[in-house]
C-alpha positions as CSV (number, residue, x, y, z in Angstrom):
1,X,-7.1,6.7,-6.6
2,X,-5.6,4.3,-9.2
3,X,-2.6,6.5,-10.1
4,X,-1.8,8.0,-6.7
5,X,1.7,6.8,-5.6
6,X,0.8,7.3,-1.9
7,X,-2.4,5.3,-2.3
8,X,-0.3,2.5,-3.9
9,X,2.1,2.6,-0.9
10,X,-0.8,2.5,1.6
11,X,-2.4,-0.4,-0.4
12,X,0.8,-2.4,-0.5
13,X,1.3,-2.2,-4.2
14,X,4.5,-0.3,-3.7
15,X,6.7,-1.6,-0.9
16,X,7.4,0.7,2.0
17,X,8.0,-0.2,5.6
18,X,5.9,2.0,7.9
19,X,7.7,3.3,11.0
20,X,4.2,3.7,12.5
21,X,0.7,2.8,11.4
22,X,-2.8,2.8,12.6
23,X,-6.3,2.6,11.1
24,X,-6.3,6.2,10.0
25,X,-2.7,6.9,8.7
26,X,0.8,5.6,8.3
27,X,4.2,7.2,8.7
28,X,7.0,6.2,6.4
29,X,10.6,7.4,5.7
30,X,10.7,9.8,2.8
31,X,12.7,8.3,-0.1
32,X,14.2,11.7,-0.9
33,X,15.0,13.2,2.5
34,X,15.9,16.8,2.9
35,X,16.8,16.4,6.6
36,X,18.5,13.7,8.6
37,X,15.1,12.6,9.9
38,X,12.4,13.0,7.2
39,X,9.2,11.1,7.4
40,X,5.9,11.3,5.6
41,X,2.6,11.0,7.4
42,X,0.0,9.7,4.9
43,X,-3.7,9.5,5.7
44,X,-5.1,6.2,4.5
45,X,-8.1,7.9,2.8
46,X,-7.3,9.9,-0.3
47,X,-7.6,13.7,-0.1
48,X,-5.7,15.8,-2.6
49,X,-5.8,18.8,-0.2
50,X,-7.1,20.0,3.1
51,X,-10.1,21.6,1.3
52,X,-11.4,18.1,0.4
53,X,-11.7,17.1,4.0
54,X,-14.9,17.5,6.0
55,X,-15.0,18.1,9.8
56,X,-14.9,14.4,10.6
57,X,-12.1,13.8,8.2
58,X,-10.1,16.7,9.8
59,X,-10.3,14.9,13.1
60,X,-7.8,12.4,11.6
61,X,-5.2,15.2,11.4
62,X,-5.8,16.1,15.0
63,X,-5.1,12.6,16.1
64,X,-2.1,12.4,13.7
65,X,-0.5,15.5,15.2
66,X,-1.0,14.2,18.7
67,X,0.5,10.8,17.7
68,X,3.6,12.5,16.2
69,X,4.1,14.4,19.5
70,X,3.9,11.0,21.3
71,X,6.5,9.4,19.0
72,X,9.2,12.0,19.5
73,X,11.7,9.5,21.1
74,X,10.9,6.6,18.7
75,X,11.4,8.9,15.6
76,X,14.4,10.8,17.0
77,X,12.5,14.1,17.3
78,X,13.5,15.0,20.8
79,X,15.5,18.2,19.9
80,X,12.6,19.6,17.9
81,X,10.9,19.0,14.5
82,X,9.1,20.8,11.8
83,X,5.7,19.7,10.2
84,X,5.1,20.8,6.6
85,X,1.9,20.5,4.6
86,X,2.3,21.7,1.0
87,X,-1.0,22.8,-0.6
88,X,-1.0,23.3,-4.4
89,X,1.6,23.9,-7.0
90,X,2.8,27.2,-5.7
91,X,3.5,25.6,-2.4
92,X,5.5,22.7,-3.9
93,X,2.9,20.0,-3.6
94,X,4.0,17.4,-6.1
95,X,1.8,14.4,-5.0
96,X,-1.9,15.2,-4.9
97,X,-2.5,13.1,-1.8
98,X,-2.6,15.1,1.5
99,X,0.6,14.3,3.4
100,X,2.6,15.9,6.2
101,X,6.4,16.1,6.1
102,X,8.0,15.5,9.5
103,X,11.5,17.0,9.5
104,X,14.2,16.8,12.2
105,X,17.8,16.0,13.0
106,X,19.3,19.3,12.1
107,X,19.0,23.0,13.0
108,X,16.7,24.6,10.4
109,X,17.6,28.1,9.4
110,X,14.3,29.1,7.7
111,X,11.9,30.4,10.3
112,X,8.5,32.0,10.2
113,X,7.5,34.0,13.2
């Protein structure tokens, strides 16, 4: 996507230093963090929402989640972390490129049981 800020970051048009990268996705620091540790996991392929992914594409998310769990020490997530995927305007999705917020480094008071 020509106007997608995350596609521009992934393509190197906008500088960002990945804290992790592989052929399917990158993880970067969020430029507007809402927690002491706030990363964004960006799939390299552009999908505006989960609904745009097919089954094979969705396997990328499975690998991404497993990778995050394996990076707990490197990313400072040892005491726990929250993963957030906003889908659509009502959920607060401001960039129409599927991404996962990884939040940690503080006790989070909002819980969903």
